[in-house]
C-alpha positions in Angstrom: 40.4 1.7 72.7 39.8 -1.0 70.2 36.9 -2.8 68.2 36.8 -6.2 66.7 38.6 -6.5 63.4 39.0 -9.1 60.8 41.8 -11.7 61.4 45.3 -10.9 60.0 44.8 -13.7 57.5 41.6 -12.3 56.3 43.2 -9.0 55.8 46.1 -10.3 54.0 43.6 -12.4 51.5 41.6 -9.2 50.9 44.7 -7.1 50.0 46.2 -9.8 47.6 42.9 -10.1 45.7 42.6 -6.3 45.5 46.1 -5.9 44.3 45.6 -8.7 41.6 42.5 -6.9 40.5 44.2 -3.5 40.1 47.1 -5.3 37.9 44.7 -6.9 35.5 45.5 -6.0 31.9 41.8 -5.5 30.8 41.4 -2.8 33.4 40.1 0.6 32.6 40.6 4.0 34.4 37.0 4.0 35.6 37.3 0.6 37.1 40.7 1.5 38.6 39.4 4.5 40.3 37.0 2.3 42.1 39.7 -0.2 42.9 41.8 2.6 44.3 38.9 3.6 46.5 38.7 0.1 47.8 42.5 0.2 48.5 42.3 3.5 50.4 39.3 2.1 52.5 41.4 -1.1 53.3 44.4 1.0 54.6 42.0 3.1 56.5 40.3 0.0 58.0 43.9 -1.4 58.9 44.9 1.6 60.9 46.0 1.2 64.3 43.3 -0.1 66.8 44.7 2.3 69.4 43.3 5.7 68.6 45.7 8.4 67.4 44.2 10.8 70.0 45.3 8.6 72.8 48.9 9.7 73.9 51.5 7.2 75.0 51.2 8.3 78.5 47.7 7.3 78.7 48.5 3.9 77.1 51.3 3.3 79.7 48.8 4.3 82.5 46.3 1.7 81.3 49.0 -0.9 81.1 50.1 -0.4 84.6 46.4 -0.5 85.9 44.6 -3.7 86.7 42.9 -4.8 83.5 41.1 -8.4 83.8 39.5 -7.9 80.3 41.5 -9.9 77.7 39.8 -7.5 75.0 41.9 -4.7 76.5 45.3 -6.3 76.1 47.0 -3.5 74.8 50.4 -4.9 74.3 48.8 -7.8 72.2 46.7 -5.4 70.1 49.9 -3.3 69.4 51.9 -6.2 68.4 49.1 -7.6 66.2 48.8 -4.4 64.3 52.5 -3.9 63.9 52.6 -7.4 62.4 49.6 -6.4 60.0 51.3 -3.3 59.0 54.5 -5.1 58.1 52.7 -7.8 56.1 50.7 -5.1 54.2 53.9 -3.5 53.2 55.5 -6.7 52.1 52.5 -7.6 49.8 52.4 -4.1 48.2 56.3 -4.1 47.9 56.2 -7.4 46.2 54.0 -5.8 43.4 55.1 -2.3 43.8 56.7 -1.9 40.4 53.3 -2.8 38.5 51.2 -0.9 41.0 53.4 2.3 40.8 53.6 2.1 37.0 49.7 2.2 36.9 49.2 4.6 39.7 51.7 7.1 38.4 50.5 7.0 34.8 46.9 7.7 36.0 48.3 10.5 38.3 50.1 12.1 35.3 47.8 11.2 32.2 44.5 10.3 33.7 41.3 12.3 34.0 41.2 14.9 36.9 39.2 12.5 38.9 41.8 9.8 38.2 44.7 12.0 39.0 43.1 13.1 42.3 42.5 9.5 43.6 45.8 8.3 42.2 47.8 10.9 44.3 46.0 9.8 47.4 46.9 6.2 46.7 50.5 7.3 46.4 50.0 9.3 49.7 48.8 6.2 51.3 51.6 4.1 50.1 54.1 6.7 51.5 52.2 6.4 54.8 52.7 2.5 55.1 56.3 2.6 53.9 58.7 0.9 56.4 62.0 1.2 54.4 61.9 4.4 52.7 61.2 2.4 49.6 58.5 4.5 48.1 60.3 7.5 48.6 63.3 6.2 46.6 60.9 5.0 43.9 59.1 8.3 43.5 62.5 10.0 43.4 64.0 7.6 40.9 60.8 7.9 38.8 61.0 11.7 38.8 57.4 11.9 40.1 58.2 14.1 43.1 59.8 16.7 40.7 56.8 16.4 38.2 54.4 16.9 41.2 56.2 20.1 42.0 56.2 21.2 38.3 52.3 20.6 38.1 51.9 22.8 41.1 54.1 25.8 39.7 52.6 25.4 36.2 49.1 26.6 37.7 50.7 30.1 37.3 50.7 29.6 33.5 47.2 28.4 33.3 45.6 31.6 34.8 46.7 35.2 34.6 44.5 36.1 37.7 44.3 34.2 40.9 40.6 34.9 41.2 40.0 32.7 38.1 42.3 30.1 39.1 39.9 27.6 40.4 37.5 27.6 37.6 38.0 23.9 37.3 36.7 22.5 40.8 38.2 19.1 40.2 41.6 20.6 39.3 41.6 22.2 42.6 40.8 18.9 44.3 44.0 17.5 42.4 46.2 20.4 43.6 45.0 19.6 47.2 46.0 15.9 46.8 49.5 17.0 45.4 50.0 19.1 48.5 48.8 16.2 50.6 51.4 13.8 48.9 54.3 16.2 49.5 53.2 16.9 53.1 53.1 13.3 53.7 56.7 12.8 52.4 57.8 15.5 54.7 56.0 14.0 57.8 56.8 10.3 57.2 60.4 10.7 56.3 61.2 13.6 58.5 64.4 15.5 58.0 65.3 13.2 54.9 62.0 13.8 53.3 62.2 17.6 53.9 65.7 17.7 52.4 64.4 15.9 49.4 61.8 18.3 48.8 63.9 21.4 49.5 66.6 20.0 47.0 64.0 19.9 44.3 63.0 23.7 44.7 59.9 22.9 46.6 59.8 26.5 48.2 60.3 28.0 44.6 57.6 25.8 43.1 54.8 26.4 45.6 55.8 30.0 45.8 54.9 30.4 42.1 51.7 28.6 42.5 48.8 31.4 41.9 46.4 29.5 44.3 47.9 31.4 47.0 47.2 34.8 45.2 44.2 35.4 47.2 43.0 39.0 47.9 39.7 38.5 49.1 38.1 37.7 52.7 40.0 34.8 54.3 36.9 34.1 56.4 34.3 31.5 55.5 31.9 32.5 53.0 28.3 31.9 52.9 27.9 28.8 50.8 24.1 29.2 50.5 24.1 32.6 49.0 26.7 32.1 46.3 27.1 28.3 45.7 29.8 28.4 42.8 31.9 31.3 44.0 31.5 30.1 47.8 32.8 26.7 46.7 35.8 28.1 44.7 36.7 30.5 47.6 36.4 27.8 50.3 38.5 25.5 48.2 41.1 28.1 47.7 41.3 28.7 51.4 41.9 25.0 51.7 44.7 25.1 49.3 46.2 28.0 51.1 46.2 26.0 54.2 47.8 23.2 52.5 50.6 25.4 51.1 51.3 26.8 54.6 51.4 23.4 56.3 54.0 22.4 53.7 56.1 25.6 54.1 55.8 25.2 57.9 56.9 21.7 57.7 60.0 22.7 55.6 60.9 25.3 58.3 61.9 22.3 60.6 65.1 22.0 58.5 66.2 25.3 60.0 66.3 23.5 63.5 67.8 20.3 62.2 70.3 21.5 59.6 73.9 20.4 60.7 75.6 23.1 58.7 75.4 26.9 59.0 75.5 27.6 55.3 72.6 24.9 54.8 70.6 26.6 57.4 71.2 29.9 56.0 69.9 28.8 52.4 66.7 27.3 54.0 66.1 30.5 56.0 66.7 32.7 52.9 64.3 30.7 50.7 61.6 30.7 53.3 62.0 34.4 53.9 61.8 34.8 50.0 58.5 32.9 50.0 57.1 35.2 52.9 58.1 38.4 51.0 56.5 37.0 47.9 53.3 36.3 49.8 53.3 39.7 51.9 49.6 40.3 51.5 48.7 36.8 52.7 50.8 37.0 55.7 50.0 40.5 56.5 46.3 39.8 56.3 46.6 36.7 58.4 48.4 38.9 61.2 45.5 41.2 61.1 42.7 38.8 61.2 40.2 39.1 64.2 40.8 35.8 66.0 37.4 36.0 67.8 35.8 35.7 64.3 38.0 33.0 63.0 36.7 29.6 62.0 38.7 26.5 62.4 40.5 26.8 58.9 41.4 30.5 59.3 42.7 29.7 62.9 44.9 27.1 61.4 46.3 29.5 58.8 47.0 32.0 61.4 48.8 29.7 63.7 50.8 28.3 60.6 51.6 31.8 59.5 52.8 33.0 62.9 54.9 29.7 63.3 56.6 30.3 60.1 57.5 33.9 60.9 58.6 33.0 64.3 61.2 30.4 63.0 62.8 32.5 60.2 61.9 36.2 60.5 64.4 36.9 63.4 67.1 36.2 60.8 65.9 39.1 58.5 67.6 42.2 59.4 65.3 44.6 57.6 61.6 44.6 58.8 60.2 47.0 56.1 57.4 44.5 55.6 56.2 45.3 59.3 56.0 41.7 60.3 57.8 42.3 63.7 55.2 44.9 64.6 52.4 42.7 63.5 53.7 39.8 65.9 54.1 42.4 68.7 50.4 43.6 68.1 49.4 40.0 68.3 51.2 39.5 71.6 49.3 42.5 73.0 46.0 40.8 72.2 46.9 37.3 73.3 49.2 37.8 76.2 46.5 39.3 78.4 44.7 37.3 81.0 41.2 36.1 80.0 39.7 38.0 82.9 41.1 41.2 81.3 40.1 40.5 77.7 37.5 38.4 75.9 39.7 37.4 72.9 41.0 34.2 74.4 37.4 32.9 75.2 36.4 32.6 71.4 39.0 30.0 70.2 40.3 26.6 71.3 42.6 26.8 74.3 45.0 24.3 72.6 45.1 26.4 69.4 45.6 29.6 71.3 48.5 28.0 73.2 50.0 27.1 69.9 49.9 30.7 68.9 51.3 31.9 72.2 54.0 29.4 72.0 55.1 30.6 68.6 55.0 34.2 69.7 57.1 33.6 73.0 59.6 31.5 70.7 60.0 34.5 68.5 60.3 37.0 71.4 62.7 34.6 73.1 65.0 34.6 70.1 64.9 38.5 69.9 65.9 38.7 73.6 68.7 36.2 73.5 70.1 36.5 70.1 69.3 40.0 69.1 69.7 41.6 72.6 66.2 43.1 72.5 65.4 44.7 76.0 61.9 45.2 77.1 60.4 48.0 79.1 58.7 47.2 82.3 55.3 48.8 81.5 53.8 51.0 79.0 54.4 53.9 81.2 58.1 53.7 80.8 57.9 53.1 77.1 59.6 55.5 74.7 56.7 56.9 72.5 58.9 58.0 69.9 60.0 54.4 69.3 58.8 53.0 66.0 58.0 49.6 67.5 55.3 49.1 70.1 57.0 46.3 71.9 55.3 44.0 74.6 56.4 44.8 78.1 57.4 42.8 81.1 54.3 43.5 82.8 52.4 42.0 79.8 54.6 38.9 80.2 53.7 38.7 83.7 50.0 38.8 82.9 50.7 35.9 80.4 52.6 33.8 83.0 49.6 34.3 85.4 47.2 33.0 82.8 49.4 30.1 81.8 49.9 29.1 85.4 45.9 29.1 85.7 45.9 27.0 82.7 48.4 24.6 83.9 46.8 24.1 87.2 43.4 23.5 85.4 44.8 21.2 82.9 46.7 19.1 85.3 43.9 18.7 87.5 41.6 17.6 84.7 44.1 15.1 83.4 44.6 13.6 86.9 40.8 13.3 87.4 40.2 11.7 84.0 42.9 9.2 84.2 41.6 8.0 87.5 38.1 7.7 86.0 39.6 5.8 83.1 41.2 3.4 85.5 37.9 2.8 87.5 35.7 2.9 84.4 34.3 -0.6 85.1 33.4 0.3 88.6 31.2 3.3 87.7 27.5 3.2 87.6 25.3 3.8 84.5 24.5 7.4 86.0 28.2 8.2 86.4 29.0 6.9 82.9 26.1 8.9 81.4 27.4 12.0 83.1 30.7 11.4 81.6 29.3 10.9 78.1 27.4 14.2 78.6 30.5 16.1 79.8 32.4 14.9 76.7 29.5 16.0 74.5 29.2 12.7 72.8 25.7 11.6 73.4 25.0 11.1 69.5 27.1 7.9 69.9 24.8 6.5 72.4 21.2 5.1 72.1 18.8 4.3 74.5 19.1 0.6 74.1 22.9 0.6 74.5 24.0 -1.6 77.5 26.5 -0.4 80.2 29.5 -2.1 78.4 29.1 0.0 75.3 28.5 3.2 77.3 31.6 2.5 79.3 33.6 2.0 76.2 32.4 5.2 74.6 33.0 7.1 77.9 36.6 5.7 78.2 37.4 6.5 74.4 36.3 10.0 74.9 38.1 10.5 78.1 41.3 9.4 76.6 41.0 11.9 73.7 40.5 14.5 76.2 43.6 13.5 78.2 45.4 13.4 75.0 44.5 16.9 74.4 45.3 18.0 78.0 48.8 16.5 77.6 49.5 18.5 74.3 48.2 21.6 76.0 50.5 21.0 79.2 53.4 20.6 77.0 52.8 23.7 75.2 52.1 25.8 78.4 55.3 24.5 79.9 57.4 25.6 76.9 55.7 29.0 77.0 56.4 29.3 80.7 60.1 28.4 80.3 60.3 31.1 77.4 58.8 33.7 79.7 60.6 32.8 82.8 64.0 32.9 80.9 63.1 36.4 79.2 62.4 37.8 82.7 65.5 36.3 84.1 67.8 37.7 81.5 66.3 41.2 82.3 66.7 40.8 86.0 70.3 39.6 85.5 71.0 42.6 83.4 70.0 44.9 86.0 71.9 43.2 88.8 74.9 43.4 86.5 74.5 46.9 85.3 74.8 45.7 81.8 75.0 48.2 79.0 71.8 46.5 77.6 70.2 47.4 81.0 66.3 47.2 80.6 65.5 49.8 83.0 64.0 52.7 81.3 65.6 56.1 81.1 62.1 57.7 81.0 60.7 58.9 84.4 62.2 59.6 87.5 64.6 57.1 89.4 62.0 56.4 92.3 59.3 55.8 89.4 61.7 53.3 87.9 62.3 51.7 91.4 58.5 51.4 92.0 57.9 49.8 88.7 60.6 47.2 89.4 58.9 46.6 92.9 55.5 46.1 91.3 56.8 43.8 88.6 58.7 41.6 91.2 55.8 41.8 93.6 53.3 40.3 90.7 56.0 37.8 89.9 56.6 36.1 93.3 53.1 34.6 94.1 53.0 33.3 90.5 56.1 31.6 90.7 55.2 30.1 94.0 52.2 28.5 92.3 54.4 27.1 89.5 56.7 25.5 92.2 53.7 23.6 93.8 52.9 21.9 90.4 52.5 18.0 90.9 54.8 16.0 88.6 52.2 13.3 88.7 49.3 15.3 87.8 51.3 17.3 85.0 52.8 14.1 83.6 56.2 15.7 83.1 59.6 15.8 85.0 59.7 19.2 86.4 63.2 19.3 88.1 64.8 21.7 85.7 61.5 23.7 85.2 61.2 24.4 88.9 65.0 25.1 89.2 64.4 27.9 86.6 61.4 29.2 88.5 63.2 29.2 91.9 66.2 31.2 90.3 63.7 33.8 88.9 61.8 34.0 92.2 65.0 34.5 94.1 66.2 37.3 91.8 62.5 38.9 92.1 62.7 38.9 96.0 66.2 40.6 95.8 64.7 43.4 93.6 61.6 43.7 96.1 64.1 44.0 98.9 
């Protein structure tokens, strides 16, 4: 959870001396680049001792457990780090005008190397900001607008996207510009996103030719074609940065207080999607079983962007709805029925499924889409190949398996973390092997270091399980609500009734019975989920599951 750090006073002394060195009049760009690198290293060193991967729930669990080791006084560590962060900000703020003058000058007029590292310094300053001070400074100095203009001007520097990245260092600078904009969006939340949106961020990044990529989105063989491979890989990285920023800006759709404001954001994101049809279309068609981490993230981002705004698009001439439906048919099947879900990370696949179920839930609740029970009852003349309720039931079964497994693993690891000081070396080594972190341990390491490494790695896994459980619960709620709407429609004889007009009445009744028969045992398992193991309040969740089960039982009868 923590390591020995320099005292707060020593850190302050280092930062003051470094700031004074940067502000010297006889400085040169070459020297400042080295000083900027030291400043970035300092900020990295001062990052919170409690690992980012360790969730609040784990920290609270450790606080509640009996810890006699003074080194693990997490509340004390947390307070010291908060004090250090505030002091760092105060020191930087005191000399902010001079620092910003230099860094912004280097970011605008320096060499490509100087521009790149200067942008990362600005990103670091935004990260440590406590009062939105640096956001207002970057705004008033016109640097955010200048940064967006630099991104869009790439379109005038190259007529063909394939030759866009001839300057490898320019590509690194472009990546740094996106990093700064993304940090502004994440650090300042809604206000940061609104600042970027008001300056035409979507229009600027939409005109950037770095996204005009028509090649293979998969990783290239760097050994065979070094220069070409580097350019393609760097362009893939920039495309990912673009998608991250667009996805971050889509959060304004959910947080916008005014209908007209939301519509404007939706329209601009939709225009961005239409302007990059080939990119989105290719990402929807990619084989997930062959995707590396970068491509997988691009797919997740593309699906996330589409799921948030495309339901508002009335004309689907671009075929994205069918593309998303086809992706559902691949990802909603149980792992026992298809091999696709075994190739990628369970967490990443859950992120994909969450976006897909969100999209489907929107279509069912807002657009009154009604699904057929199975493929046997589908209208073959329909233009869209829609998912079925049986497919959603298959997804629900898989998600229930995953929930049970993740909850059990989370509970087991939390108890091992609590009892870490009681475990033998053999047990600790078994944990280290299970976590696949043997490279952190040498034969000469004592039991205390081994326990520390085992505890940190288990905390990271618990953090991952917590994220997974949250996504799985949200997916489950989407699916249960979709099924409940269809069951209620049938009970009420709604004009939007989901029962198919294809096949005999007895066949339809049998399909309904089969569906409800599969639903009941799955929902019974969901009702048995333990709140302590899951780490969530399940009262509302279980009430929804019970309602769906009661409706399903009525249909079976």
